[in-house]
C-alpha positions in Angstrom: 60.9 118.9 145.4 64.5 117.6 144.9 63.1 114.4 143.4 61.1 116.4 140.8 64.2 118.5 139.9 66.4 115.4 139.5 63.7 113.7 137.4 63.5 116.7 135.0 67.3 117.1 134.7 68.0 113.4 134.3 66.7 113.4 130.7 69.0 116.4 129.8 72.3 115.7 131.8 71.9 112.2 133.2 71.4 111.1 136.7 74.9 111.9 138.0 74.8 115.5 136.6 71.2 116.0 137.9 72.2 114.9 141.4 75.3 117.1 141.3 73.3 120.1 140.1 70.7 119.8 142.9 73.2 118.9 145.6 71.8 115.5 146.2 74.1 112.6 146.8 73.7 110.0 144.1 73.9 107.1 146.6 71.1 108.6 148.7 68.9 109.1 145.6 69.4 105.4 144.6 68.7 104.3 148.1 65.4 106.2 148.2 64.3 104.9 144.8 65.5 101.4 145.1 63.0 98.7 144.1 63.3 95.4 145.9 64.3 92.5 143.7 61.8 89.8 142.9 61.9 86.6 145.0 64.3 84.2 143.4 62.1 81.1 143.1 60.7 78.8 145.7 62.3 78.6 149.1 64.7 75.8 149.6 63.9 73.3 152.2 67.0 72.3 154.1 67.7 68.6 153.7 69.3 66.7 156.6 73.0 65.9 156.3 73.2 62.3 154.8 76.0 61.4 157.3 74.0 62.7 160.3 73.1 60.2 163.1 69.6 58.7 162.8 67.2 59.2 165.7 67.9 55.6 166.9 71.6 56.2 166.9 71.2 59.5 168.8 69.1 57.7 171.5 71.8 55.0 171.8 74.5 57.6 172.1 72.6 59.4 174.8 71.9 56.2 176.6 75.6 55.4 176.6 76.6 58.9 177.7 74.2 58.7 180.6 75.0 55.2 181.7 76.5 54.5 185.1 79.9 53.9 183.6 80.2 57.2 181.8 77.8 59.6 183.7 80.7 61.4 185.4 82.9 61.6 182.3 83.5 64.3 179.7 82.6 63.3 176.1 86.2 63.3 175.1 87.0 60.7 177.8 84.0 58.7 176.9 85.1 58.7 173.3 88.6 57.5 174.2 87.3 54.8 176.5 84.8 53.5 173.8 87.6 53.4 171.2 89.7 51.4 173.7 86.8 48.9 173.8 86.6 48.9 170.0 83.3 50.8 169.8 82.8 53.9 167.7 79.5 55.7 168.3 80.1 59.3 167.2 82.8 62.0 167.2 83.3 64.2 170.3 81.6 67.3 168.8 78.6 65.1 167.9 78.5 63.9 171.5 78.4 67.5 172.7 75.7 68.3 170.1 73.5 65.5 171.3 74.0 66.5 174.9 73.3 70.1 174.1 70.1 69.2 172.3 68.8 67.7 175.6 70.2 70.4 177.9 72.8 68.2 179.4 76.0 70.1 178.7 77.0 71.2 182.1 79.0 69.8 185.0 77.8 66.2 185.0 79.1 65.1 188.4 77.1 65.5 191.5 78.2 68.7 193.2 78.3 69.2 197.0 76.5 72.3 198.1 78.0 74.1 201.0 76.1 76.3 203.4 76.8 80.0 203.3 79.8 80.9 205.6 78.9 83.0 208.6 81.1 85.8 209.7 82.6 84.9 213.1 81.4 87.0 216.0 83.3 87.6 219.2 80.9 87.9 222.2 82.1 88.2 225.8 79.8 88.0 228.8 82.5 88.6 231.4 86.1 90.0 231.5 89.0 88.1 230.0 86.6 85.7 228.1 87.4 86.6 224.5 90.9 87.4 223.1 91.6 88.2 219.5 94.7 89.2 217.7 94.4 92.3 215.7 96.6 94.7 213.8 94.9 98.1 214.4 96.5 101.4 213.9 98.0 101.8 217.3 98.8 105.2 218.9 101.2 103.5 221.4 103.1 101.7 218.7 106.8 102.3 218.9 108.2 104.3 216.1 111.4 103.8 214.1 112.7 101.4 211.6 112.1 97.7 212.3 109.9 98.4 215.4 106.5 96.7 215.3 104.0 95.7 217.9 101.3 93.1 218.2 98.0 94.0 219.7 95.9 91.6 221.8 92.4 93.0 222.3 89.9 91.9 224.9 86.2 92.6 224.6 83.7 92.9 227.4 80.1 93.9 226.6 80.9 96.3 223.8 84.0 97.8 225.6 87.3 97.0 223.8 90.6 97.1 225.5 93.9 96.5 223.6 97.4 95.9 224.9 100.4 96.3 222.6 103.5 94.3 222.9 106.6 95.4 221.0 109.0 93.1 219.3 111.7 91.6 221.5 114.3 94.3 220.5 112.5 97.0 222.5 111.8 97.0 226.3 108.8 94.9 227.3 105.8 96.9 228.1 102.1 96.3 227.6 100.6 99.7 227.0 97.1 100.8 226.2 96.5 101.7 222.5 
């Protein structure tokens, strides 16, 4: 309905006036009535870069990068070592490009795998078998500035006993926490 009113008024007051009279935004009207442009000729086929490495050069570069001498080296290091020998195969970014094309851009050294660390478990089968140093919140802890205590706990079949020893400034007393 708005389109019909704009079409009728366009001949009289122009498109801008017609859109303003009907309350239609001019940009919205153009968006709805836009016609796609015609294709601009045949599609261009991308031609390879004339300075790009040939397939033979890429294979040679990959062979050198994966050789025993350079297998654990970064491409920048390989580049520097090859230049010291008087050999130029490719730039550092090209070396990375060749390695990336073959899925070889990652840590190239052999990595040791470590087993998952197990949480230590204290298990006592008889009294005074397991001792561990802890810092629990201790009810028998002496109060006051500079007074601390160290707790030594022993464990016997699920029962836990702890003795608290104060710092040397206070009287010596092991007490239960």
